[in-house]
TIRO-728582 format. One line per field, with one value per residue: residue number from 1; residue in one letter; y negated, z, x of N, C-alpha, C, O in turn. Coordinates in steps of 0.001 Angstrom, whole numbers, always signed. Each point is the difference from the previous one (the first is absolute). Layout:
N
num <- NUM/...
residuo <- a/...
n_yy <- Y/...
n_zz <- Z/...
n_xx <- X/...
ca_yy <- Y/...
ca_zz <- Z/...
ca_xx <- X/...
c_yy <- Y/...
c_zz <- Z/...
c_xx <- X/...
o_yy <- Y/...
o_zz <- Z/...
o_xx <- X/...
END
This chain:
122
num <- 1/2/3/4/5/6/7/8/9/10/11/12/13/14/15/16/17/18/19/20/21/22/23/24/25/26/27/28/29/30/31/32/33/34/35/36/37/38/39/40/41/42/43/44/45/46/47/48/49/50/51/52/53/54/55/56/57/58/59/60/61/62/63/64/65/66/67/68/69/70/71/72/73/74/75/76/77/78/79/80/81/82/83/84/85/86/87/88/89/90/91/92/93/94/95/96/97/98/99/100/101/102/103/104/105/106/107/108/109/110/111/112/113/114/115/116/117/118/119/120/121/122
residuo <- x/x/x/x/x/x/x/x/x/x/x/x/x/x/x/x/x/x/x/x/x/x/x/x/x/x/x/x/x/x/x/x/x/x/x/x/x/x/x/x/x/x/x/x/x/x/x/x/x/x/x/x/x/x/x/x/x/x/x/x/x/x/x/x/x/x/x/x/x/x/x/x/x/x/x/x/x/x/x/x/x/x/x/x/x/x/x/x/x/x/x/x/x/x/x/x/x/x/x/x/x/x/x/x/x/x/x/x/x/x/x/x/x/x/x/x/x/x/x/x/x/x
n_yy <- -35090/-968/+227/-110/-1607/+1286/-2101/-1128/+191/+72/+420/+406/+1569/-934/-896/+1328/-1972/-2271/-1586/+1193/-2369/+364/-144/+1240/-1419/+1119/+1970/-150/-362/+1587/+2379/-478/+1611/-502/-218/-1230/-2323/+452/-230/-2400/-2024/+1290/-1644/-1918/+424/-1408/+217/-1214/+693/-314/+1310/-1659/+1775/-696/-1177/+1693/-1623/-216/-1649/-1923/+1497/+856/+92/-1885/-939/-1627/+1281/-958/+1629/-1025/-2467/-895/+179/+583/+2594/+668/+1637/-1392/+1998/-1637/+887/+1466/-1872/+2491/-1778/+2286/-1091/+40/+1886/-613/-215/+1096/-1835/+826/+703/+967/+260/-2168/-223/-2321/-1320/-672/-2389/+1190/+534/+956/+1518/+144/-611/-2487/+873/+750/-2545/+590/+866/+734/-1642/+1057/+619/-535/+2147/-1492
n_zz <- +80152/+859/-361/+1995/-748/+2338/-941/-77/+1476/-784/+1221/-3/+813/+1105/-2748/+253/-1385/+694/-830/-1767/+462/+51/-1770/-156/-767/-641/+688/-1837/+257/-161/+1432/-997/+1424/-953/+1807/+732/-1012/+2509/+2001/-257/-33/+2227/-89/-869/+2415/+724/+2396/-358/+1880/-851/+2104/-463/+416/+2140/-330/+181/+601/-152/+1737/-404/+414/-2147/+281/-1012/-77/+2080/-1353/-351/-828/+2207/-281/+324/+2172/+623/+165/+1783/-1944/+2442/-527/-1871/+1736/-483/+1080/-184/-526/+665/+184/-2094/+831/+513/-2203/+761/-40/-1793/+1984/-1970/+1084/+356/+1714/-892/-972/+1702/+1134/-1631/+5/+1395/-1053/+677/-1899/+1049/-422/-1830/+1364/+1202/+1960/-2103/-505/+1225/-2367/-1826/+193/-750
n_xx <- +150612/-2110/+2127/-1408/+2263/-581/-350/-2310/+869/-2057/+2066/-2423/+498/-1178/-628/-2059/+1005/+338/-1030/+52/+1123/+2709/-433/+2297/+873/+1460/-483/+410/+2592/-1145/+218/-1917/-387/-1740/+468/-924/+1236/+708/-770/-757/+1046/-841/-1285/-175/+1617/+116/-16/+2049/-1163/+1701/-411/+1167/-792/-819/+1834/+804/-1316/+2509/-1330/-1158/-1883/+962/-2134/+1124/+2038/-265/-1419/+2439/+586/-1028/+56/+2091/+398/+2782/-1012/-1051/-1037/+811/-1213/-1249/-88/-773/+952/-1238/-1380/+1063/+2065/+1074/+810/+2506/-1201/+1012/+1095/+494/+1148/+808/-1641/+1148/-1460/-484/-1213/-67/+911/-36/-2900/-938/+105/-2064/+1281/+1071/-2207/+668/+382/+1740/-30/+348/-2080/-587/-762/+1778/+87/+1439
ca_yy <- -880/-755/+8/-1259/+386/-926/-44/+136/+279/-1069/+580/-781/-106/+832/+582/+1206/+1205/-282/+230/-1195/+141/+357/+778/-538/+436/-518/-534/-704/-577/+631/+421/+529/+419/+436/+1817/-119/+627/+856/+810/-75/+703/+1218/+210/+315/+605/-740/+492/+1094/-747/+633/-643/+634/-303/-1308/+563/+352/-262/-428/+646/-516/+538/+676/+1078/+745/+936/+1493/-262/+628/+1101/+509/+267/-829/-993/-1273/-217/+567/-1411/+124/-125/-540/-53/-324/+653/-903/+113/+390/-1655/-958/+513/-357/+774/-634/+313/+306/+815/+1156/+1022/+586/+551/-1350/-563/-281/-1042/-496/-1045/-1044/-750/-1444/-1655/-414/-423/-1716/-638/-162/+1135/+317/+478/+973/+1162/+822/-301/+732
ca_zz <- +1401/+190/+1095/+704/+1266/+682/+448/+664/+1350/+2031/+1666/+420/+1108/+1398/+554/+175/-1201/-225/-610/-1189/-628/-1391/-427/-1439/-1294/-1133/-2209/-642/+544/+887/+341/+1681/-227/+818/+847/-1092/-1353/-640/+496/-1185/-825/-357/+523/-1765/-990/-209/-98/+1090/+109/+620/+637/+552/+1265/+711/+476/+1787/+241/+1198/+112/-926/-1269/-579/-260/-1441/-283/+881/-255/-1694/+504/+594/-419/-1597/+90/-456/-2044/-1200/+228/+414/-233/+971/+610/+1022/+1027/+2047/+1697/+381/+1430/-1079/-1580/-800/-574/-216/-1178/+841/-938/+24/+936/-363/+903/+257/+1379/-44/-1525/-1087/-636/+976/+568/-1739/+143/-630/-1622/-264/+222/-1635/-989/+139/+1137/-1121/+746/-516/-1804/-1493
ca_xx <- +189/+1377/-148/+892/+642/-209/+2213/-407/-1592/-162/-1243/-445/+90/-311/-1438/-428/-523/+1184/-49/+1098/-808/-139/+1038/-69/+1101/+675/-939/-465/+902/+392/-1845/-201/-1116/+198/-172/-1894/-31/+740/-724/-484/+814/+290/-1115/-374/+521/+942/+1709/+996/+1351/+919/+1740/+1039/+572/+1061/+1525/-48/+967/-379/+1742/+1006/-23/-1122/-110/-1013/+630/-606/-1094/-246/+672/-795/-1081/-324/-1369/+80/+953/-1079/-1202/-1285/-1307/-240/-1611/-993/-215/-966/+567/-1340/-323/-558/-993/+40/+1173/+1122/+1292/+910/+1117/-42/+1499/+1602/+1488/+999/-621/-1766/-959/+1085/+170/+644/+1560/+671/-89/-1477/-108/+690/-1239/+74/-637/-1348/-1080/-429/-914/-26/+1965/+168
c_yy <- -812/-238/-1073/+190/-1218/-148/-1149/-359/-928/+407/-744/-367/+597/+309/+1237/+1221/-168/+667/-728/-1082/-389/+749/-1106/+510/-778/-136/-1090/-1476/+141/-628/+30/+148/-169/+1519/+207/+175/+544/+1414/+607/+1089/+599/+974/+138/+289/-1312/-239/+868/-1105/+910/-999/+611/+312/-739/+853/-236/-1471/-699/+705/-171/+705/+494/+1630/+467/+1138/+1606/-521/+505/+891/+1144/+824/-604/-866/-1622/-300/+188/-1920/+880/-766/-822/+397/-352/+1305/-978/-79/+300/-205/-1087/+16/-758/+104/-927/+939/+1100/+1059/+1504/+912/+433/+19/-611/-370/+119/-157/-702/-1747/-661/-76/-542/-1098/-382/-701/-1496/-182/-836/+1237/-899/+1020/+1172/+378/+1617/-167/+1179/+714
c_zz <- -333/+1651/+321/+911/+595/+1206/+1521/+578/+538/+351/+553/+1348/+908/+484/+231/-1050/-495/-1558/-1203/-360/-1578/-394/-1270/-745/-452/-1493/+29/+496/+1710/+570/+1391/-165/+1927/+451/-371/-956/-435/+70/-1201/-1126/-78/+562/-1807/-621/-1188/-585/+1740/+657/+1282/+414/+12/+1190/-97/+498/+1907/+388/+1828/+740/-827/-1203/-544/+29/-1093/-340/+707/-34/-997/+209/+68/-855/-2000/+59/-654/-1726/-195/+1305/+608/-394/+1396/-309/+316/+1316/+1057/+777/+811/+1037/-214/-1236/-706/-585/-459/-628/+1393/-1523/+220/+1020/-582/+607/+696/+254/-576/-985/-661/+166/+1573/-428/-1911/+1500/-602/-868/-38/-680/-2556/-873/-575/+550/-1321/+700/-694/-887/-783/-237
c_xx <- +1660/+855/+836/+448/-480/+1266/-680/-928/-207/-1329/-756/+182/+42/-1299/+62/+70/+1499/-155/+1289/-1335/+254/+1207/+659/+953/+631/-147/-827/+18/-984/-1854/-91/-1522/-664/-1123/-1236/+277/+953/-1008/-837/+577/+733/-1226/-75/+812/+592/+1427/-276/+1362/+705/+1464/+819/+846/+1430/+851/-699/+999/-187/+2161/+872/+735/-788/+84/-456/+776/-34/-1244/-717/+869/-647/-1785/-375/-1222/-7/-56/-1318/-1461/-1344/-955/-578/-1542/-1598/-596/-1296/+341/-638/-715/-1017/-906/+628/+1017/+1585/+1133/+1132/+1085/-414/+1337/+928/+385/+399/-803/-1851/-631/+1939/-106/+311/+989/+498/-64/-1943/+144/+347/-1280/+444/-275/-1769/-643/-280/-1552/-123/+1021/-596/+617
o_yy <- +142/-223/-414/+701/-1070/+825/+40/-277/-543/-20/-852/-1204/+939/+423/+214/+1174/+982/+1115/-989/+534/-314/+362/-931/+1218/-1113/-933/-322/-552/-940/-1007/+216/-781/+211/+548/+999/+1136/+123/+669/+1178/+1160/-69/+1184/+1202/+39/+741/-163/+681/-610/+458/-819/+1199/-891/+29/+1041/-1005/+299/-130/+702/+779/-346/-40/+552/+1016/+1034/+1116/-1008/+512/-787/+931/+1135/+230/-403/-738/-992/-282/-878/+779/-1228/+276/-360/-1146/+1102/-1165/+683/-782/+359/-423/-788/-315/+148/-1007/+1207/-152/-10/+212/+100/+1141/+141/+595/+619/+408/+698/-842/-817/-931/-1031/-180/-48/+682/-708/-849/+749/-396/+18/-611/+1058/-374/-109/+838/-1086/+957/+448
o_zz <- -388/+863/-684/+874/-609/+750/+810/-716/+673/-331/+463/+74/-181/+1096/+36/+130/-542/-125/+546/-351/-710/+941/-423/+141/+123/-785/+1057/+127/+704/-323/+914/-823/+982/-935/-711/-376/-1200/-1034/-357/-318/-902/+241/-256/-1230/-979/-1124/+574/-604/+874/-681/+245/+257/-909/+425/+353/-178/+625/-405/-211/-598/+626/-130/-93/-127/-513/+706/-262/+933/-801/-106/-667/-974/-421/-651/-1183/+861/-579/+39/+1177/-1076/+447/-83/+396/+677/+280/+344/+802/-720/-873/+592/-650/-196/+1222/-1217/+1063/-297/-463/-269/+939/+1063/-1096/-826/+711/+59/-248/+434/-707/+1120/-505/-264/+866/-725/-953/-1228/+818/+434/-1133/+1198/+473/-448/+88/-1146
o_xx <- +1159/-850/+937/-509/-7/+523/+925/-961/+877/-1186/+758/-247/+775/-367/+1212/-347/+506/+505/+489/-1052/-955/+705/-686/-107/-510/+171/-542/-1092/+367/-629/+795/-477/+711/-585/+97/-291/+247/+17/-21/-264/+835/+232/+72/-35/+94/+475/-850/+882/-735/+618/-140/+810/+830/-502/-617/+1181/-1052/+927/+930/+1018/-1059/+1093/-690/-657/+84/-5/-1088/+159/+81/-464/-1009/-635/-892/+327/-187/+58/-757/+66/+229/-478/-17/-542/+19/+769/-910/-1126/-832/-613/-809/+1069/-279/-140/+21/-186/-583/+1191/+21/+1193/+527/+33/-384/-589/+549/+918/+766/+513/+991/-510/-891/+971/-208/-657/-671/-81/-688/+454/+304/-262/-768/+368/-769/+15
END
């Protein structure tokens, strides 16, 4: 099964479920996929997505070395999985717990519009 790195995620705004609208990655010249397509892709076991946790920044410095020394999380891949939202019974994408933050997708920049919109990946 192919694994694809997710480097961007576009949030849907302020509606009650706070779902991410789409995810994207650098492979094949840049791709972006609507969340419902990504959920179907994962459920069909056509491939897998992962995120590399980003360094914590703020206060004019980066905590990457400190966080890496504590958890090693910056050197590993965190899987993207499908979860159900018990409040609205809608499925959504999130990352498995890695000790850094609740959902690593939320820390990614928005998907570039120049990336090709796809419904599946090879």
